[in-house]
C-alpha positions, 0 to 999 in steps of 0.5 A: 351394255345397258338399255336406255329408254328415250322418247318416242318409244325407241330403245338405245344401247349404252356402251361405257367403260371404266378404263382410266382416261390416261389409257387414251394416248397416242400409242398406236397399239391402244385398243378402245375398250368399247371396240376391243375387236376393231369392228368399228375400225376402217378394216372392220367397216370395210369387212362389214360393207363387203359381207352385207352385200355379198354374204347378207350379213346384217348383224354385227361382225363376230368377235373373231372376224379377223381370224377364223370367221367365214361366210357363204356368199349369197350374191349372184348365181353359180352358173357353172357347177364345176366352178362353184366359187365363181358367181355371176351377177347381172348388170346393165352395162360397163358403167353399172359394173364399175358402180357395182365394184365401187359399192363394194369397195367405197372407191369411185371408178368409172366405165373408162377404168380398165382395172383397179385393185382394192386392198384392206388389212385383215380383209383381203383384196378385190381386183376389178378387170373390165373385159367389155365383151358382149357376154361379160362386162367385167370380172372382180377377183375376190381374195377375202379370207372371210369369203373362202367360197368366193373367188370371182364375180362375173358381171354380165348382161341379162342377155348372157343369162341361160334361158331358164333364169334363176328360179321357177314360178312368180316372185311373191314380193314386188317393188313397194311391198311392206312387211313388219319384223318381230321388233315391229319395224316396217321394211319396204321392198326396193328390189324384188326377186325377178326370174328373167334377170336372175334375181333370186334375193329380195332387198329391203330398206327401213326408216325404223330402228330397234334397240341396237341400231342406234347406240350411245357411245360413252367413252371417259374423257370424251363427249357422249355420242349417239351413233348408227350401228349395224344399219347395213350398207347397199348404195344401190338399194338406198337409191332405189328407196329414194326413187320409189318414195319420190314416185309414190309421194308424187304420182301425178307428177310422175305420170306427167313427166315419165308416163309410159316411158322406161324409168331408167334408160332402157330399164324400169325401176331398180334397173329391172326390165320394165315388165317387172313393175310397169309404170301403171302398176307403180301408179296403182301402188301409190294409190294403195299406199295412200288409201291403206295408210302405208305412209303412216306405218313406214315413217320414222316415229317422230315425224308426221306423214306430211313432213315425211312425204315432203322429204322426197320432193327436195334434196334428200340425205340418208345416213347409213352403215356403221359408225367408225371410230379412231380414238377421239374421231368419229366418222359417219357415212351419208349419201345425198340425192339432189335431183328431186325433180328427176325422181333422184335418177342422177348420181348421188353424192356419198360422203363422210362426216367427221366429229371430234368427240372431245368437243362435239356431239353427234346425235343420230337418234334425232335424225332417226326419230325426227329427220332433223339434226345439227351436224354441219356436214350432213345438214339439218335434214336427214333420214337414218336408213337400215338395209337387209336382204330377204335372207337376213330379214327372214333369219335364214343365215344358216340356210340357203336363200328363201324361196322367191315364190313364198312369203318370208319367215319371221315377218308379217305382210303389211302391204302386198301389191296384187294388181287389185 
């Protein structure tokens, strides 16, 4: 692996191989020398998708991810100490429960789905069952060998939580707060901790990249590609990011159209109760983002602030997750938000773009730096986004969750809403 320095100060890691071209044949047992452990296979991407959401994994899968590697879950709460492998997650309703399962599996089910099973070789099985009871909307039975300490997720309404919630005290971060990591990348809080809803993990998104998040994929006999790598996958957090920046970029329109009404049906931002971040506070945050120059700090390095803000008043596309490769076929994942006038509160479209590496080139660094590219499926405008939660952002993977009432380790606070 050799580092290649490209324009605008972004570093990319170049992967190459000296294997002979004739090794790329139609043999199903062929192992790509650039991916000897199958991390970018369908199973590897599926495993990464699960672990990034349930165990907070944001870095690469370990080489032994198929055999021997295990991770502790951080998603949800253990409410019954006699059942430590059963964790509880708060959702809004049965439709939200179905969306939660769909995000884990990259399948699409709806509130009318009563049961579903997802299976992936080298990973395991998830089984969704709609209970549609007042205290539990659905369950997801988990049989994933990388998650031996998780057997079930119970998806419940907030009203079914114990009165004492998840933690004591006031959460340190709020919706729209910004921190800078050790690589100089800025991260936006899109879902803060919130005690009444049992949320003890914060969630963060970034438009900026280090030397491992966009890499050069150079395979003999195929065209060189520049692909997204280790970006993380959390569809709900991407939606919250789109909604947040749409509101912060158009506060007057938001005040006129939404005013004091709940942003999301019965809920406020990020499907938290409206008390977690009232609309009046969001409008103040928009003012602070402008006067403190936060837009300049969080934007992709090759875009002007005005161009970046304008993206959140039109059809919006995010490129995320890892690239997937199957011999000469490259697969990229994207989500598209089309209802800008409604602050992206509609259902996004999720899709995959296929690239034939024998004849075409995908250049993720152009999208990452400038917000523009030339892939016909993704479109000529898209932003490349990264996802982490508070645990991975603070480098606490070997420990428990960070204290929700304290600042994260290994990051510097750039902007924090204090209601000033």
